[in-house]
C-alpha positions in Angstrom: 26.0 -0.1 7.6 22.5 -2.0 7.1 20.8 -1.6 4.1 17.7 0.6 3.9 16.1 -2.2 2.7 16.6 -4.5 5.9 16.0 -1.7 7.9 13.0 -0.7 6.5 11.9 -4.4 6.8 13.2 -5.0 10.9 11.1 -1.5 11.4 8.0 -2.7 10.1 8.3 -6.1 12.0 8.9 -4.3 14.8 6.0 -2.0 14.5 3.7 -4.9 13.5 4.8 -6.3 17.2 3.8 -3.3 18.9 -0.2 -3.1 17.1 -0.5 -6.8 17.9 0.0 -5.7 21.4 -3.6 -3.4 20.9 -5.0 -6.0 18.2 -8.5 -7.7 19.6 -7.4 -5.8 22.9 -8.3 -2.2 24.9 -7.1 0.6 23.0 -9.0 4.5 22.2 -11.2 4.8 18.5 -10.9 8.7 17.3 -12.5 9.8 14.1 -10.0 12.1 11.9 -12.9 12.5 9.3 -15.8 11.0 8.0 -15.3 6.9 7.9 -11.9 7.8 8.8 -10.9 6.3 12.0 -7.5 6.3 14.1 -6.8 4.2 17.1 -4.3 3.8 19.3 -2.7 1.3 17.6 -2.0 3.7 14.4 -0.2 6.3 17.0 1.9 3.5 18.6 3.3 2.6 15.3 3.7 5.4 13.8 6.5 6.7 16.9 8.0 3.2 16.7 9.0 3.4 12.9 9.9 6.9 13.3 12.1 6.2 16.0 13.7 3.0 14.2 14.4 4.9 10.4 15.1 8.8 11.8 17.6 7.2 13.9 19.3 5.3 11.9 18.9 8.1 8.8 18.2 11.1 10.2 19.8 12.7 6.7 16.2 11.4 5.0 12.7 12.9 5.0 9.9 11.5 6.7 5.8 11.6 5.1 3.6 9.3 7.0 -0.6 9.1 7.6 -0.2 10.0 11.5 2.5 12.8 11.4 2.5 16.2 11.1 3.4 16.9 7.2 6.2 19.1 7.2 7.6 20.9 3.9 10.9 19.9 5.1 11.0 16.6 3.2 10.5 18.1 -0.3 14.0 19.0 -0.4 15.5 15.7 0.6 16.9 13.3 -2.2 15.2 10.6 0.1 11.9 10.3 2.2 10.9 7.8 4.2 7.0 7.4 3.0 4.9 5.1 5.9 1.2 4.0 6.4 2.1 2.4 10.3 -1.0 0.7 9.9 -2.7 0.3 6.5 -6.3 -0.8 7.2 -7.5 0.3 10.6 -11.3 -0.5 9.6 -10.1 -4.2 9.5 -7.8 -3.8 12.3 -11.0 -2.4 14.7 -12.7 -5.0 13.4 -10.6 -7.7 14.0 -10.4 -8.9 10.2 -6.5 -9.6 9.7 -6.4 -7.8 6.4 -3.6 -5.2 7.7 -0.5 -3.8 7.2 2.4 -2.0 8.2 3.7 -0.1 5.2 6.8 1.4 4.6 8.9 2.6 1.9 12.1 4.6 0.5 11.7 7.2 -2.3 14.6 8.4 -4.0 13.7 11.7 -6.1 10.2 10.8 -6.6 10.6 6.9 -7.2 9.9 4.2 -4.7 13.6 2.5 -4.4 12.4 0.3 -1.2 8.7 -1.2 -0.1 7.9 -3.6 3.1 4.5 -4.4 3.3 4.2 -6.4 6.9 1.1 -8.3 8.0 1.6 -8.9 12.0 -1.3 -11.5 12.0 0.0 -13.3 9.2 3.3 -12.8 9.4 3.2 -12.3 5.5 6.4 -10.0 4.7 6.6 -8.5 1.3 9.7 -7.2 0.5 11.2 -5.3 -2.9 14.3 -3.2 -4.0 14.7 -1.5 -6.9 16.4 -3.8 -9.7 16.3 -6.6 -6.6 13.0 -8.2 -7.5 10.0 -8.7 -5.1 9.7 -11.2 -2.4 7.1 -12.9 0.0 7.8 -14.5 3.1 11.8 -14.6 1.0 10.3 -16.3 -1.8 10.0 -14.4 -5.2 6.8 -13.2 -6.5 5.6 -11.8 -10.0 2.1 -10.3 -10.8 0.2 -12.9 -13.1 -2.9 -11.8 -15.7 -5.3 -13.7 -17.4 -6.2 -13.5 -21.7 -9.3 -11.7 -21.3 -10.7 -9.5 -18.7 -14.0 -11.6 -17.9 -11.6 -14.4 -16.5 -9.6 -11.4 -14.5 -9.9 -11.9 -10.3 -9.6 -8.0 -9.1 -9.1 -7.0 -5.4 -11.4 -4.0 -4.5 -12.6 -1.8 -1.2 -15.4 -3.6 0.7 -16.4 0.4 0.7 -16.2 0.9 -3.0 -18.5 -2.2 -3.5 -20.9 -0.7 -0.4 -21.4 2.1 -2.3 -21.9 0.7 -5.3 -19.7 2.6 -7.8 -18.3 -0.8 -9.2 -22.2 -1.9 -10.4 -21.2 -0.9 -14.0 -18.6 -3.6 -14.1 -21.0 -6.3 -13.2 -19.9 -9.2 -15.1 -16.8 -7.4 -16.7 -14.4 -9.5 -14.5 -14.3 -13.0 -13.6 -14.5 -11.4 -9.5 -14.4 -8.6 -8.0 -12.9 -9.4 -4.5 -12.6 -7.5 -1.6 -10.1 -6.9 0.6 -9.5 -4.0 3.5 -6.3 -2.5 3.6 -5.0 -0.8 0.0 -1.3 -1.4 0.4 -2.3 -5.3 1.2 -4.4 -5.3 -1.9 -1.1 -4.3 -3.8 1.3 -7.4 -2.2 -1.4 -9.8 -3.1 -1.4 -8.6 -6.4 2.1 -8.6 -7.0 2.4 -12.4 -5.7 0.1 -13.0 -8.3 -3.0 -13.7 -5.7 -5.3 -11.8 -8.0 -4.7 -10.4 -11.4 -5.5 -6.5 -10.7 -6.1 -4.3 -7.7 -7.8 -1.4 -8.6 -9.8 2.3 -6.7 -12.1 4.3 -8.1 -11.6 6.8 -5.6 -8.5 9.0 -4.6 -5.3 7.4 -2.6 -2.5 8.9 -0.5 0.9 8.5 -1.4 1.4 6.6 2.0 -1.0 3.7 1.0 0.0 3.0 -2.4 4.1 3.6 -2.2 5.6 0.6 -0.8 2.8 -1.4 -2.9 4.2 0.5 -6.1 7.5 -0.5 -5.4 6.1 -4.5 -4.9 4.5 -4.4 -7.7 7.1 -2.9 -10.1 9.2 -5.4 -9.3 6.8 -8.1 -9.3 7.1 -7.5 -13.0 3.9 -4.9 -13.0 3.0 -1.2 -13.2 0.8 1.1 -11.1 -1.1 4.1 -13.4 -3.7 6.8 -11.9 -7.3 6.4 -13.8 -5.6 9.4 -16.3 -3.1 6.5 -17.0 0.0 8.0 -15.2 2.5 6.8 -13.3 2.9 8.1 -10.0 5.9 9.9 -8.2 6.0 10.5 -4.8 7.3 13.3 -2.3 4.7 15.8 -3.8 3.3 18.6 -1.9 0.1 17.2 -2.9 -0.1 13.5 -1.6 -3.3 12.5 -2.7 -3.5 10.5 -5.7 -6.5 11.2 -7.9 -8.8 10.1 -9.7 -8.1 6.1 -8.5 -5.5 3.7 -9.7 -4.7 0.4 -11.5 -1.9 -1.9 -10.5 -0.6 -5.1 -11.4 0.7 -7.1 -14.6 1.5 -4.5 -17.4 -1.0 -6.4 -19.9 -3.6 -6.5 -17.4 -3.6 -2.7 -16.3 -3.2 -2.0 -19.9 -6.7 -3.9 -20.2 -8.4 -2.4 -17.2 -7.8 1.4 -18.2 -9.6 0.6 -21.1 -12.5 -0.9 -19.7 -12.9 1.5 -17.1 -12.5 4.8 -18.5 -15.2 3.9 -20.9 -17.9 3.9 -18.1 
């Protein structure tokens, strides 16, 4: 039988192909809430993922940003947690900072994580105890001795709102990248030292990336210092989060909680 890791990777790549059919083409855009758009591509990718993953593993639960939630998943030991198009705003703008995010959770812990960028073809993969990879090559989180030398990936919208102003000069660079999941993948690959968000995120935004960060030698915590469990009744992670190399996360946590 095909492994969960290969199944998830194949499904993510298939969904990425669906998304590319709409990229810089015609599709409908609707608002789910304030500054929270959804497109035809989101729904088509979601349908693709659910068809592949649930047909192959009908006994698993399902949690997706674009599917109406069901309490049935809470009774399942294994649950798919997916965001079919993380970075919808970037997709709409034609900026290739979006990914398909597929995770498998077992009793609250992410054990498989896949992030696929259909434009750049970057494929981040991880399974518990097996390491993390980018396009088949091993990846590890990186860090610097001092925060002032670190590059931190953050949200364009958080920067625009000015909520990072208190930390001017704390880090070498605040680098804006669209998708939350993509930022986690890039951090796991050592392309930056830290990913942090000062605003709440949902399970589907970070679950696959959390697995990849873990397997790349890092960790993810919320801004209260707690690791995240998944497939919870409340999917929102508050008040925000930090991920990256263990030492970098600890140093960043101290600074963010002093302001």
